[in-house]
Biotite code that builds the C-alpha atoms (Angstrom):
import biotite.structure as struc

atoms = struc.array([
    struc.Atom([23.583, -1.970, 25.078], chain_id="A", res_id=1, res_name="UNK", atom_name="CA", element="C"),
    struc.Atom([25.498, 0.152, 22.601], chain_id="A", res_id=2, res_name="UNK", atom_name="CA", element="C"),
    struc.Atom([26.304, -1.410, 19.237], chain_id="A", res_id=3, res_name="UNK", atom_name="CA", element="C"),
    struc.Atom([29.637, -0.364, 17.813], chain_id="A", res_id=4, res_name="UNK", atom_name="CA", element="C"),
    struc.Atom([30.293, -0.592, 14.065], chain_id="A", res_id=5, res_name="UNK", atom_name="CA", element="C"),
    struc.Atom([33.904, -1.504, 13.301], chain_id="A", res_id=6, res_name="UNK", atom_name="CA", element="C"),
    struc.Atom([35.769, -1.329, 10.011], chain_id="A", res_id=7, res_name="UNK", atom_name="CA", element="C"),
    struc.Atom([38.038, -4.116, 8.757], chain_id="A", res_id=8, res_name="UNK", atom_name="CA", element="C"),
    struc.Atom([40.940, -2.783, 10.870], chain_id="A", res_id=9, res_name="UNK", atom_name="CA", element="C"),
    struc.Atom([38.773, -2.938, 14.016], chain_id="A", res_id=10, res_name="UNK", atom_name="CA", element="C"),
    struc.Atom([38.558, 0.868, 14.169], chain_id="A", res_id=11, res_name="UNK", atom_name="CA", element="C"),
    struc.Atom([35.267, 2.185, 15.474], chain_id="A", res_id=12, res_name="UNK", atom_name="CA", element="C"),
    struc.Atom([33.156, 4.281, 13.114], chain_id="A", res_id=13, res_name="UNK", atom_name="CA", element="C"),
    struc.Atom([31.433, 6.949, 15.112], chain_id="A", res_id=14, res_name="UNK", atom_name="CA", element="C"),
    struc.Atom([30.429, 9.628, 12.635], chain_id="A", res_id=15, res_name="UNK", atom_name="CA", element="C"),
    struc.Atom([26.661, 9.458, 13.043], chain_id="A", res_id=16, res_name="UNK", atom_name="CA", element="C"),
    struc.Atom([25.456, 13.001, 12.595], chain_id="A", res_id=17, res_name="UNK", atom_name="CA", element="C"),
    struc.Atom([22.746, 15.169, 11.089], chain_id="A", res_id=18, res_name="UNK", atom_name="CA", element="C"),
    struc.Atom([23.885, 17.677, 8.452], chain_id="A", res_id=19, res_name="UNK", atom_name="CA", element="C"),
    struc.Atom([22.012, 20.374, 6.560], chain_id="A", res_id=20, res_name="UNK", atom_name="CA", element="C"),
    struc.Atom([21.974, 20.624, 2.754], chain_id="A", res_id=21, res_name="UNK", atom_name="CA", element="C"),
    struc.Atom([25.210, 22.655, 2.795], chain_id="A", res_id=22, res_name="UNK", atom_name="CA", element="C"),
    struc.Atom([27.023, 19.903, 4.749], chain_id="A", res_id=23, res_name="UNK", atom_name="CA", element="C"),
    struc.Atom([27.114, 21.799, 8.041], chain_id="A", res_id=24, res_name="UNK", atom_name="CA", element="C"),
    struc.Atom([26.743, 19.558, 11.098], chain_id="A", res_id=25, res_name="UNK", atom_name="CA", element="C"),
    struc.Atom([23.439, 20.220, 12.842], chain_id="A", res_id=26, res_name="UNK", atom_name="CA", element="C"),
    struc.Atom([24.116, 17.829, 15.703], chain_id="A", res_id=27, res_name="UNK", atom_name="CA", element="C"),
    struc.Atom([26.267, 14.791, 16.318], chain_id="A", res_id=28, res_name="UNK", atom_name="CA", element="C"),
    struc.Atom([25.744, 11.706, 18.434], chain_id="A", res_id=29, res_name="UNK", atom_name="CA", element="C"),
    struc.Atom([27.997, 9.601, 20.645], chain_id="A", res_id=30, res_name="UNK", atom_name="CA", element="C"),
    struc.Atom([26.476, 6.188, 19.956], chain_id="A", res_id=31, res_name="UNK", atom_name="CA", element="C"),
    struc.Atom([24.419, 4.318, 17.423], chain_id="A", res_id=32, res_name="UNK", atom_name="CA", element="C"),
    struc.Atom([21.779, 2.033, 18.965], chain_id="A", res_id=33, res_name="UNK", atom_name="CA", element="C"),
    struc.Atom([19.643, 0.905, 16.035], chain_id="A", res_id=34, res_name="UNK", atom_name="CA", element="C"),
    struc.Atom([18.555, 1.573, 12.465], chain_id="A", res_id=35, res_name="UNK", atom_name="CA", element="C"),
    struc.Atom([15.500, 0.361, 10.591], chain_id="A", res_id=36, res_name="UNK", atom_name="CA", element="C"),
    struc.Atom([14.926, 1.371, 6.984], chain_id="A", res_id=37, res_name="UNK", atom_name="CA", element="C"),
    struc.Atom([11.946, 0.536, 4.785], chain_id="A", res_id=38, res_name="UNK", atom_name="CA", element="C"),
    struc.Atom([12.188, 0.850, 1.030], chain_id="A", res_id=39, res_name="UNK", atom_name="CA", element="C"),
    struc.Atom([8.851, 0.226, -0.687], chain_id="A", res_id=40, res_name="UNK", atom_name="CA", element="C"),
    struc.Atom([7.410, 0.170, -4.186], chain_id="A", res_id=41, res_name="UNK", atom_name="CA", element="C"),
    struc.Atom([3.997, -0.356, -5.742], chain_id="A", res_id=42, res_name="UNK", atom_name="CA", element="C"),
    struc.Atom([3.040, -2.107, -8.946], chain_id="A", res_id=43, res_name="UNK", atom_name="CA", element="C"),
    struc.Atom([-0.054, -0.712, -10.629], chain_id="A", res_id=44, res_name="UNK", atom_name="CA", element="C"),
    struc.Atom([-2.372, -3.334, -12.057], chain_id="A", res_id=45, res_name="UNK", atom_name="CA", element="C"),
    struc.Atom([-5.886, -3.569, -13.441], chain_id="A", res_id=46, res_name="UNK", atom_name="CA", element="C"),
    struc.Atom([-8.253, -6.471, -14.020], chain_id="A", res_id=47, res_name="UNK", atom_name="CA", element="C"),
    struc.Atom([-8.788, -7.622, -17.596], chain_id="A", res_id=48, res_name="UNK", atom_name="CA", element="C"),
    struc.Atom([-11.015, -10.291, -19.135], chain_id="A", res_id=49, res_name="UNK", atom_name="CA", element="C"),
    struc.Atom([-11.555, -13.768, -17.652], chain_id="A", res_id=50, res_name="UNK", atom_name="CA", element="C"),
    struc.Atom([-10.216, -12.885, -14.210], chain_id="A", res_id=51, res_name="UNK", atom_name="CA", element="C"),
    struc.Atom([-6.680, -11.980, -15.317], chain_id="A", res_id=52, res_name="UNK", atom_name="CA", element="C"),
    struc.Atom([-4.732, -8.911, -14.260], chain_id="A", res_id=53, res_name="UNK", atom_name="CA", element="C"),
    struc.Atom([-2.239, -6.762, -16.110], chain_id="A", res_id=54, res_name="UNK", atom_name="CA", element="C"),
    struc.Atom([0.638, -4.957, -14.375], chain_id="A", res_id=55, res_name="UNK", atom_name="CA", element="C"),
    struc.Atom([1.871, -1.928, -16.243], chain_id="A", res_id=56, res_name="UNK", atom_name="CA", element="C"),
    struc.Atom([3.912, 0.352, -14.009], chain_id="A", res_id=57, res_name="UNK", atom_name="CA", element="C"),
    struc.Atom([6.078, 0.338, -10.890], chain_id="A", res_id=58, res_name="UNK", atom_name="CA", element="C"),
    struc.Atom([6.315, 3.310, -8.551], chain_id="A", res_id=59, res_name="UNK", atom_name="CA", element="C"),
    struc.Atom([9.272, 3.565, -6.188], chain_id="A", res_id=60, res_name="UNK", atom_name="CA", element="C"),
    struc.Atom([8.083, 5.063, -2.912], chain_id="A", res_id=61, res_name="UNK", atom_name="CA", element="C"),
    struc.Atom([10.230, 7.335, -0.713], chain_id="A", res_id=62, res_name="UNK", atom_name="CA", element="C"),
    struc.Atom([12.008, 5.320, 1.940], chain_id="A", res_id=63, res_name="UNK", atom_name="CA", element="C"),
    struc.Atom([11.104, 5.640, 5.596], chain_id="A", res_id=64, res_name="UNK", atom_name="CA", element="C"),
    struc.Atom([13.340, 4.852, 8.493], chain_id="A", res_id=65, res_name="UNK", atom_name="CA", element="C"),
    struc.Atom([13.804, 4.971, 12.210], chain_id="A", res_id=66, res_name="UNK", atom_name="CA", element="C"),
    struc.Atom([17.197, 5.464, 13.781], chain_id="A", res_id=67, res_name="UNK", atom_name="CA", element="C"),
    struc.Atom([18.027, 5.300, 17.473], chain_id="A", res_id=68, res_name="UNK", atom_name="CA", element="C"),
    struc.Atom([21.011, 7.374, 18.528], chain_id="A", res_id=69, res_name="UNK", atom_name="CA", element="C"),
    struc.Atom([22.470, 8.474, 21.842], chain_id="A", res_id=70, res_name="UNK", atom_name="CA", element="C"),
    struc.Atom([24.244, 11.625, 22.914], chain_id="A", res_id=71, res_name="UNK", atom_name="CA", element="C"),
    struc.Atom([26.378, 11.477, 26.041], chain_id="A", res_id=72, res_name="UNK", atom_name="CA", element="C"),
    struc.Atom([27.391, 14.670, 27.802], chain_id="A", res_id=73, res_name="UNK", atom_name="CA", element="C"),
    struc.Atom([27.878, 15.886, 31.339], chain_id="A", res_id=74, res_name="UNK", atom_name="CA", element="C"),
    struc.Atom([26.504, 19.268, 30.274], chain_id="A", res_id=75, res_name="UNK", atom_name="CA", element="C"),
    struc.Atom([22.709, 19.607, 30.302], chain_id="A", res_id=76, res_name="UNK", atom_name="CA", element="C"),
    struc.Atom([23.116, 22.491, 27.823], chain_id="A", res_id=77, res_name="UNK", atom_name="CA", element="C"),
    struc.Atom([24.640, 20.111, 25.236], chain_id="A", res_id=78, res_name="UNK", atom_name="CA", element="C"),
    struc.Atom([21.702, 17.722, 25.575], chain_id="A", res_id=79, res_name="UNK", atom_name="CA", element="C"),
    struc.Atom([19.208, 20.600, 25.399], chain_id="A", res_id=80, res_name="UNK", atom_name="CA", element="C"),
    struc.Atom([20.891, 21.824, 22.201], chain_id="A", res_id=81, res_name="UNK", atom_name="CA", element="C"),
    struc.Atom([20.262, 18.393, 20.603], chain_id="A", res_id=82, res_name="UNK", atom_name="CA", element="C"),
    struc.Atom([16.578, 18.548, 21.602], chain_id="A", res_id=83, res_name="UNK", atom_name="CA", element="C"),
    struc.Atom([16.256, 22.121, 20.301], chain_id="A", res_id=84, res_name="UNK", atom_name="CA", element="C"),
    struc.Atom([17.785, 21.066, 16.978], chain_id="A", res_id=85, res_name="UNK", atom_name="CA", element="C"),
    struc.Atom([15.420, 18.089, 16.687], chain_id="A", res_id=86, res_name="UNK", atom_name="CA", element="C"),
    struc.Atom([12.387, 20.269, 17.433], chain_id="A", res_id=87, res_name="UNK", atom_name="CA", element="C"),
    struc.Atom([13.473, 22.789, 14.791], chain_id="A", res_id=88, res_name="UNK", atom_name="CA", element="C"),
    struc.Atom([13.857, 19.958, 12.243], chain_id="A", res_id=89, res_name="UNK", atom_name="CA", element="C"),
    struc.Atom([10.466, 18.467, 13.151], chain_id="A", res_id=90, res_name="UNK", atom_name="CA", element="C"),
    struc.Atom([8.613, 21.738, 12.580], chain_id="A", res_id=91, res_name="UNK", atom_name="CA", element="C"),
    struc.Atom([10.543, 22.698, 9.437], chain_id="A", res_id=92, res_name="UNK", atom_name="CA", element="C"),
    struc.Atom([10.076, 21.674, 5.821], chain_id="A", res_id=93, res_name="UNK", atom_name="CA", element="C"),
    struc.Atom([13.826, 21.851, 5.224], chain_id="A", res_id=94, res_name="UNK", atom_name="CA", element="C"),
    struc.Atom([15.588, 18.639, 4.338], chain_id="A", res_id=95, res_name="UNK", atom_name="CA", element="C"),
    struc.Atom([18.780, 17.321, 5.886], chain_id="A", res_id=96, res_name="UNK", atom_name="CA", element="C"),
    struc.Atom([21.104, 14.324, 5.682], chain_id="A", res_id=97, res_name="UNK", atom_name="CA", element="C"),
    struc.Atom([21.916, 11.648, 8.179], chain_id="A", res_id=98, res_name="UNK", atom_name="CA", element="C"),
    struc.Atom([25.526, 10.592, 7.839], chain_id="A", res_id=99, res_name="UNK", atom_name="CA", element="C"),
    struc.Atom([26.243, 6.997, 8.795], chain_id="A", res_id=100, res_name="UNK", atom_name="CA", element="C"),
    struc.Atom([29.550, 5.159, 8.656], chain_id="A", res_id=101, res_name="UNK", atom_name="CA", element="C"),
    struc.Atom([28.446, 3.387, 5.466], chain_id="A", res_id=102, res_name="UNK", atom_name="CA", element="C"),
    struc.Atom([26.338, 5.911, 3.602], chain_id="A", res_id=103, res_name="UNK", atom_name="CA", element="C"),
    struc.Atom([24.870, 9.393, 3.633], chain_id="A", res_id=104, res_name="UNK", atom_name="CA", element="C"),
    struc.Atom([21.062, 9.470, 3.362], chain_id="A", res_id=105, res_name="UNK", atom_name="CA", element="C"),
    struc.Atom([20.097, 12.772, 1.756], chain_id="A", res_id=106, res_name="UNK", atom_name="CA", element="C"),
    struc.Atom([16.855, 14.744, 1.459], chain_id="A", res_id=107, res_name="UNK", atom_name="CA", element="C"),
    struc.Atom([15.326, 13.551, 4.712], chain_id="A", res_id=108, res_name="UNK", atom_name="CA", element="C"),
    struc.Atom([12.683, 15.197, 6.807], chain_id="A", res_id=109, res_name="UNK", atom_name="CA", element="C"),
    struc.Atom([12.044, 14.494, 10.477], chain_id="A", res_id=110, res_name="UNK", atom_name="CA", element="C"),
    struc.Atom([8.471, 13.280, 10.970], chain_id="A", res_id=111, res_name="UNK", atom_name="CA", element="C"),
    struc.Atom([8.739, 12.770, 14.708], chain_id="A", res_id=112, res_name="UNK", atom_name="CA", element="C"),
    struc.Atom([11.172, 12.036, 17.486], chain_id="A", res_id=113, res_name="UNK", atom_name="CA", element="C"),
    struc.Atom([11.049, 10.477, 20.928], chain_id="A", res_id=114, res_name="UNK", atom_name="CA", element="C"),
    struc.Atom([13.667, 10.841, 23.599], chain_id="A", res_id=115, res_name="UNK", atom_name="CA", element="C"),
    struc.Atom([14.384, 9.255, 26.936], chain_id="A", res_id=116, res_name="UNK", atom_name="CA", element="C"),
    struc.Atom([16.893, 9.020, 29.718], chain_id="A", res_id=117, res_name="UNK", atom_name="CA", element="C"),
    struc.Atom([17.548, 5.514, 31.019], chain_id="A", res_id=118, res_name="UNK", atom_name="CA", element="C"),
    struc.Atom([18.617, 4.402, 34.447], chain_id="A", res_id=119, res_name="UNK", atom_name="CA", element="C"),
    struc.Atom([22.131, 3.345, 33.502], chain_id="A", res_id=120, res_name="UNK", atom_name="CA", element="C"),
    struc.Atom([22.875, 6.689, 31.800], chain_id="A", res_id=121, res_name="UNK", atom_name="CA", element="C"),
    struc.Atom([20.933, 8.762, 34.306], chain_id="A", res_id=122, res_name="UNK", atom_name="CA", element="C"),
    struc.Atom([20.774, 12.305, 32.988], chain_id="A", res_id=123, res_name="UNK", atom_name="CA", element="C"),
    struc.Atom([24.084, 12.290, 31.125], chain_id="A", res_id=124, res_name="UNK", atom_name="CA", element="C"),
    struc.Atom([22.916, 10.163, 28.157], chain_id="A", res_id=125, res_name="UNK", atom_name="CA", element="C"),
    struc.Atom([20.071, 11.274, 25.894], chain_id="A", res_id=126, res_name="UNK", atom_name="CA", element="C"),
    struc.Atom([18.580, 8.496, 23.729], chain_id="A", res_id=127, res_name="UNK", atom_name="CA", element="C"),
    struc.Atom([16.510, 9.593, 20.718], chain_id="A", res_id=128, res_name="UNK", atom_name="CA", element="C"),
    struc.Atom([14.395, 7.704, 18.179], chain_id="A", res_id=129, res_name="UNK", atom_name="CA", element="C"),
    struc.Atom([14.087, 9.646, 14.925], chain_id="A", res_id=130, res_name="UNK", atom_name="CA", element="C"),
    struc.Atom([11.316, 8.824, 12.417], chain_id="A", res_id=131, res_name="UNK", atom_name="CA", element="C"),
    struc.Atom([12.565, 9.944, 9.004], chain_id="A", res_id=132, res_name="UNK", atom_name="CA", element="C"),
    struc.Atom([11.131, 10.068, 5.493], chain_id="A", res_id=133, res_name="UNK", atom_name="CA", element="C"),
    struc.Atom([12.820, 10.773, 2.187], chain_id="A", res_id=134, res_name="UNK", atom_name="CA", element="C"),
    struc.Atom([11.613, 13.900, 0.387], chain_id="A", res_id=135, res_name="UNK", atom_name="CA", element="C"),
    struc.Atom([11.812, 13.810, -3.395], chain_id="A", res_id=136, res_name="UNK", atom_name="CA", element="C"),
    struc.Atom([11.766, 17.224, -4.957], chain_id="A", res_id=137, res_name="UNK", atom_name="CA", element="C"),
    struc.Atom([10.689, 17.538, -8.559], chain_id="A", res_id=138, res_name="UNK", atom_name="CA", element="C"),
    struc.Atom([10.849, 20.485, -10.848], chain_id="A", res_id=139, res_name="UNK", atom_name="CA", element="C"),
    struc.Atom([7.780, 21.252, -12.933], chain_id="A", res_id=140, res_name="UNK", atom_name="CA", element="C"),
    struc.Atom([8.320, 22.103, -16.564], chain_id="A", res_id=141, res_name="UNK", atom_name="CA", element="C"),
    struc.Atom([5.891, 23.843, -18.856], chain_id="A", res_id=142, res_name="UNK", atom_name="CA", element="C"),
    struc.Atom([5.915, 24.413, -22.584], chain_id="A", res_id=143, res_name="UNK", atom_name="CA", element="C"),
    struc.Atom([3.792, 26.139, -25.175], chain_id="A", res_id=144, res_name="UNK", atom_name="CA", element="C"),
    struc.Atom([1.869, 23.873, -27.517], chain_id="A", res_id=145, res_name="UNK", atom_name="CA", element="C"),
    struc.Atom([1.064, 25.014, -31.010], chain_id="A", res_id=146, res_name="UNK", atom_name="CA", element="C"),
    struc.Atom([-2.278, 23.655, -32.154], chain_id="A", res_id=147, res_name="UNK", atom_name="CA", element="C"),
    struc.Atom([-2.384, 23.014, -35.882], chain_id="A", res_id=148, res_name="UNK", atom_name="CA", element="C"),
    struc.Atom([-6.128, 23.417, -36.403], chain_id="A", res_id=149, res_name="UNK", atom_name="CA", element="C"),
    struc.Atom([-7.700, 26.854, -36.821], chain_id="A", res_id=150, res_name="UNK", atom_name="CA", element="C"),
    struc.Atom([-9.405, 28.765, -34.046], chain_id="A", res_id=151, res_name="UNK", atom_name="CA", element="C"),
    struc.Atom([-7.316, 27.276, -31.222], chain_id="A", res_id=152, res_name="UNK", atom_name="CA", element="C"),
    struc.Atom([-9.475, 24.149, -30.901], chain_id="A", res_id=153, res_name="UNK", atom_name="CA", element="C"),
    struc.Atom([-7.809, 20.836, -30.114], chain_id="A", res_id=154, res_name="UNK", atom_name="CA", element="C"),
    struc.Atom([-8.996, 18.169, -32.535], chain_id="A", res_id=155, res_name="UNK", atom_name="CA", element="C"),
    struc.Atom([-8.800, 14.400, -32.133], chain_id="A", res_id=156, res_name="UNK", atom_name="CA", element="C"),
    struc.Atom([-5.750, 14.336, -34.421], chain_id="A", res_id=157, res_name="UNK", atom_name="CA", element="C"),
    struc.Atom([-3.968, 16.872, -32.141], chain_id="A", res_id=158, res_name="UNK", atom_name="CA", element="C"),
    struc.Atom([-4.823, 15.168, -28.828], chain_id="A", res_id=159, res_name="UNK", atom_name="CA", element="C"),
    struc.Atom([-3.205, 12.083, -27.355], chain_id="A", res_id=160, res_name="UNK", atom_name="CA", element="C"),
    struc.Atom([-6.483, 11.104, -25.668], chain_id="A", res_id=161, res_name="UNK", atom_name="CA", element="C"),
    struc.Atom([-9.908, 11.581, -27.292], chain_id="A", res_id=162, res_name="UNK", atom_name="CA", element="C"),
    struc.Atom([-11.220, 13.148, -24.066], chain_id="A", res_id=163, res_name="UNK", atom_name="CA", element="C"),
    struc.Atom([-8.661, 15.963, -24.409], chain_id="A", res_id=164, res_name="UNK", atom_name="CA", element="C"),
    struc.Atom([-10.355, 17.470, -27.471], chain_id="A", res_id=165, res_name="UNK", atom_name="CA", element="C"),
    struc.Atom([-12.041, 20.848, -27.380], chain_id="A", res_id=166, res_name="UNK", atom_name="CA", element="C"),
    struc.Atom([-15.820, 21.089, -27.351], chain_id="A", res_id=167, res_name="UNK", atom_name="CA", element="C"),
    struc.Atom([-17.050, 21.042, -30.936], chain_id="A", res_id=168, res_name="UNK", atom_name="CA", element="C"),
    struc.Atom([-19.820, 23.282, -32.280], chain_id="A", res_id=169, res_name="UNK", atom_name="CA", element="C"),
    struc.Atom([-22.344, 20.811, -33.663], chain_id="A", res_id=170, res_name="UNK", atom_name="CA", element="C"),
    struc.Atom([-24.970, 23.349, -34.654], chain_id="A", res_id=171, res_name="UNK", atom_name="CA", element="C"),
    struc.Atom([-28.133, 24.603, -32.989], chain_id="A", res_id=172, res_name="UNK", atom_name="CA", element="C"),
    struc.Atom([-30.142, 22.359, -30.710], chain_id="A", res_id=173, res_name="UNK", atom_name="CA", element="C"),
    struc.Atom([-33.904, 22.235, -30.328], chain_id="A", res_id=174, res_name="UNK", atom_name="CA", element="C"),
    struc.Atom([-34.645, 22.852, -26.667], chain_id="A", res_id=175, res_name="UNK", atom_name="CA", element="C"),
    struc.Atom([-38.397, 22.235, -26.976], chain_id="A", res_id=176, res_name="UNK", atom_name="CA", element="C"),
    struc.Atom([-39.965, 18.925, -25.947], chain_id="A", res_id=177, res_name="UNK", atom_name="CA", element="C"),
    struc.Atom([-41.288, 18.242, -29.418], chain_id="A", res_id=178, res_name="UNK", atom_name="CA", element="C"),
    struc.Atom([-44.403, 18.600, -31.570], chain_id="A", res_id=179, res_name="UNK", atom_name="CA", element="C"),
    struc.Atom([-47.440, 19.063, -29.283], chain_id="A", res_id=180, res_name="UNK", atom_name="CA", element="C"),
    struc.Atom([-49.908, 17.875, -31.963], chain_id="A", res_id=181, res_name="UNK", atom_name="CA", element="C"),
    struc.Atom([-48.004, 14.626, -32.479], chain_id="A", res_id=182, res_name="UNK", atom_name="CA", element="C"),
    struc.Atom([-47.737, 14.014, -28.736], chain_id="A", res_id=183, res_name="UNK", atom_name="CA", element="C"),
    struc.Atom([-51.473, 14.612, -28.332], chain_id="A", res_id=184, res_name="UNK", atom_name="CA", element="C"),
    struc.Atom([-52.337, 12.237, -31.207], chain_id="A", res_id=185, res_name="UNK", atom_name="CA", element="C"),
    struc.Atom([-50.116, 9.486, -29.816], chain_id="A", res_id=186, res_name="UNK", atom_name="CA", element="C"),
    struc.Atom([-51.714, 9.888, -26.396], chain_id="A", res_id=187, res_name="UNK", atom_name="CA", element="C"),
    struc.Atom([-55.193, 9.544, -27.941], chain_id="A", res_id=188, res_name="UNK", atom_name="CA", element="C"),
    struc.Atom([-54.155, 6.361, -29.801], chain_id="A", res_id=189, res_name="UNK", atom_name="CA", element="C"),
    struc.Atom([-52.737, 4.919, -26.606], chain_id="A", res_id=190, res_name="UNK", atom_name="CA", element="C"),
    struc.Atom([-55.974, 5.600, -24.731], chain_id="A", res_id=191, res_name="UNK", atom_name="CA", element="C"),
    struc.Atom([-58.021, 3.875, -27.452], chain_id="A", res_id=192, res_name="UNK", atom_name="CA", element="C"),
    struc.Atom([-55.786, 0.780, -27.383], chain_id="A", res_id=193, res_name="UNK", atom_name="CA", element="C"),
    struc.Atom([-56.099, 0.515, -23.587], chain_id="A", res_id=194, res_name="UNK", atom_name="CA", element="C"),
    struc.Atom([-59.883, 0.684, -23.721], chain_id="A", res_id=195, res_name="UNK", atom_name="CA", element="C"),
    struc.Atom([-60.158, -2.392, -25.978], chain_id="A", res_id=196, res_name="UNK", atom_name="CA", element="C"),
])
């Protein structure tokens, strides 16, 4: 069964297509059969005293979705072109958009696809399930930090976290085990006490 989306004037919306980042149509489809979208988020929390928890941050996860679309054509070459396009998208890291009648979903990547031919469409209707995930691109930024203390060391007053401080020179360390005479004397006293 093909679901048709109609606008308020009862006109059918049929512009389901995949477009690259420049807006060029990669492939279009004849029918929309289903759409499932999952938007997820996580709240970070940690246990505190007396069995209580504290929540302190929320992370919005990239959405994932599955769309089922159909392409009808009497030409096997047209259907093969759709499959070739899907395979190129699956193996690529490039992002694309899926244009629906209601919204354009940008920065998607094709995780996987399945296709089938059903009895009622025989070989003239290709039905594809596309597993999609949103890709969020971020740009790293770097800056130079001027450290106020001499010698380039980061002190506790310069650092946001105490563990970020530079290693401090605390003087020379004695690597020997200790005074051998004292150790020997203590051992002798211990032996005398045990013999009592």
